[in-house]
N, C-alpha and C positions, 0 to 999 in steps of 0.2 A: 830406118832414120825417125829423127824427134821432126814433127810437125813445121817451127820455128827454124829449118835446117833444109830444110826443102826449098826449092825453086817455086816462085810462084807461078801461077801457071800464067800461060802466053797469053798477053788481051789486059791482064789486070793490072798494072800500071796504067792505061790506057783509059778504060774503067775509073779509074781514081782520076785521072784528071778530068776527064771529062764531066763528073761529080761532084767534084771541084768548083773546076770554072760555071758549071749551073749556080749555085751554088752564088758563089759570086756573084754573079748575072742577075740570080733572084734579089737578091739584098741591093744592086746598084740599082733596080725600076722600082724598087719602093720604097730607096733612101729621095727618089727622082718625085716620086708621090706628092702632093701639096696635105700636110699634117692638118688642116683644117681647110673646110672644101668654102669660106668665100675667099683664099690665097690668091684663084683667077681672078678677081674683080679688084684686087689693088688693096689689099687687104691683109697684115701682119700684124703679129706680138711676138715682139723676143725682151725676153730675161736673163739678163745675165751679172757677173757680180766685174767690176771693177777697182781692185783693190780691197781696200777694206768700203767702199757701196755697195751697195745696189743699185742698179738702170732696168728699167723696165719702158718699152716705147711701143705704141701703136701708131700706124699708120695705114691713112684713110687714101682714100684719091682726094679728097677736098682738103686735107691738111694731117699734122701730127702729135702728137703730146707725148712729152718725153718726161719720166719721174726719178730723180736719182736721191738715193736714202743711203744717209753717214749716218752708224750711231755714234752720237753723242759728238757729232760734226768733225770726228775720226777723220780725214784724205779727203776732204770737202775740198773742191777746187773756187768756190765761192767762201766771201767774208762779209758779213752781219746778215740782218732783214731786210728787202727791201720788195717793192712790187714794181710793174713796170709794163704798160701796157701801147704797144705800137704799132702803126701802122706798114707793112713792108710790099709793096705793089699792092696787088689784089688780095694781101692775105692780112690778116687781124694777130699782133702776136701778144700774147698776155705769157708774162713771167713773174714767177713768185718764189722769191728764196728767203729762205729760213733756217736755222745753225745749225740741224743736221737733215735739210729737206729743200730741192732744188725744184721745181717745175715751170715747164715752158711746154705753149699750147701756142698750134700755129692753125688755123682755118683759114680755108683760101674761096674765095667766092666761086 
C-alpha cells in the first residue's frame, strides 16, 4: 500500500495539535511583549494611515504630540493656515495648521 493511504500512527493527531497549540501560545506571548523598551514608562509611538493622510502620535507621561500629513491637502479635516496656543488646566496646548500638515502638542506640568 501507498504511504499516503495508510492510517496515521496512533497519537499523531494529538502531537500535531500540541505543536500547533505551542506555536499559537509562543506567538501570543511575543505579541504581548512591549515593542520598545520605554513602553513600561507610559511612552508610546504609533504611525498609521487615515485615508490619504499619515498620522504619527507620540505619547509621553507629561503629554503627547500628534502630527497629520496629507499630500497636497487632500483628505485634510482642517482648512486654512493658522496657529493657536492656549492652556487647558495644567497643560499647555500648541496647534499649528498648514494646508497639508496639522501638528498638535500638549505638555502638562
